[in-house]
N, C-alpha and C positions, 0 to 999 in steps of 0.2 A: 477483528473476529467477533467483537461484541456487537457488531452491526447486524449479524445474521449468519445462517448456515451457508449462505451462498458466497461468503467472503473467504478467500483462500490466501493464506500467508505464503509468500514466496521468499524463501531464505536464500540469500546469496552472499558469497564472500570469496575473496581471492585467496585467503589463507585459511587452511584447515584449523589452525589454532583458534580462529574466531567463530567457528561453526557452533560449538557448544554454547558460547556466549549469545550468538544470535538466536539460537533455538529457545533460549529463556524468554524471549519476547512472547512466546505462546502462553506463558504463565501470567502475563500481565492482565489484571482485571480492572476494567474501567467502570467507574460508577456512572449512574444516570447523570449526575452533575458534570462529570468529566466529558461525557458524550455531548451534553448540551453546550458546554463551553467550546468544544472542538467545532460543533456545528455552527455556532455563532461566529467563530473566527474564519472558518473555511466551509461555506455552505456546500452541500453535496452536489448541487447543480454546477458548481464552479470546477469540479474535478471529473466531470463526465466528458466522454468523447475521446477522440484520437489522442495518442501520446504526442504525435508530431503533426504539423500542418499537412493537409492532404497532398500538397505538392512535394512534400519531402518523404512521404511514405513509400514511394517507388524506390527511393535510394536505399531505404532500410530493408524492404522486402527482397531486394536483389542480392543481398549478402548471404 
Protein backbone atom coordinates (compact mmCIF):
# COMPACT_ATOMS: atom_id res chain seq x y z
CA UNK A 1 0.00 0.00 0.00
CA UNK A 2 3.00 2.26 0.45
CA UNK A 3 3.59 1.94 -3.28
CA UNK A 4 0.61 4.07 -4.28
CA UNK A 5 -3.15 4.51 -4.17
CA UNK A 6 -3.63 1.95 -6.95
CA UNK A 7 -2.43 -0.88 -4.68
CA UNK A 8 -5.23 -2.82 -3.00
CA UNK A 9 -4.68 -5.23 -0.14
CA UNK A 10 -6.62 -8.46 -0.42
CA UNK A 11 -7.14 -10.02 2.97
CA UNK A 12 -7.79 -13.72 2.90
CA UNK A 13 -8.02 -16.36 5.56
CA UNK A 14 -9.67 -19.69 6.11
CA UNK A 15 -10.30 -18.95 9.77
CA UNK A 16 -12.37 -16.08 11.14
CA UNK A 17 -10.09 -15.88 14.19
CA UNK A 18 -7.20 -14.75 11.96
CA UNK A 19 -9.13 -12.00 10.17
CA UNK A 20 -8.43 -9.27 12.75
CA UNK A 21 -4.76 -10.27 12.81
CA UNK A 22 -4.54 -10.10 9.02
CA UNK A 23 -6.26 -6.70 8.91
CA UNK A 24 -3.48 -5.28 11.09
CA UNK A 25 -1.22 -5.46 8.03
CA UNK A 26 -2.91 -2.25 6.84
CA UNK A 27 -1.28 -0.45 9.78
CA UNK A 28 2.27 -1.42 8.78
CA UNK A 29 4.24 1.61 7.65
CA UNK A 30 7.28 1.00 5.44
CA UNK A 31 10.08 3.55 5.30
CA UNK A 32 11.77 4.64 2.09
CA UNK A 33 14.69 2.46 3.15
CA UNK A 34 12.39 -0.55 3.59
CA UNK A 35 10.93 -0.04 0.11
CA UNK A 36 14.38 0.39 -1.44
CA UNK A 37 15.54 -2.86 0.14
CA UNK A 38 12.45 -4.71 -1.08
CA UNK A 39 12.91 -3.31 -4.59
CA UNK A 40 16.56 -4.41 -4.55
CA UNK A 41 15.60 -7.94 -3.53
CA UNK A 42 12.53 -8.28 -5.78
CA UNK A 43 12.51 -5.82 -8.69
CA UNK A 44 9.00 -4.71 -9.69
CA UNK A 45 9.37 -6.02 -13.22
CA UNK A 46 9.89 -9.52 -11.82
CA UNK A 47 6.42 -9.60 -10.28
CA UNK A 48 4.43 -8.28 -13.24
CA UNK A 49 2.36 -10.44 -15.53
CA UNK A 50 0.07 -13.41 -15.23
CA UNK A 51 -0.15 -15.39 -12.05
CA UNK A 52 0.03 -18.64 -14.01
CA UNK A 53 1.56 -19.48 -17.38
CA UNK A 54 -0.81 -18.71 -20.27
CA UNK A 55 -1.39 -22.42 -21.01
CA UNK A 56 -2.65 -22.94 -17.45
CA UNK A 57 -4.94 -19.89 -17.28
CA UNK A 58 -7.71 -21.79 -19.11
CA UNK A 59 -7.83 -24.35 -16.33
CA UNK A 60 -8.19 -21.62 -13.70
CA UNK A 61 -10.80 -19.58 -15.59
CA UNK A 62 -13.08 -22.60 -16.05
CA UNK A 63 -13.56 -23.15 -12.34
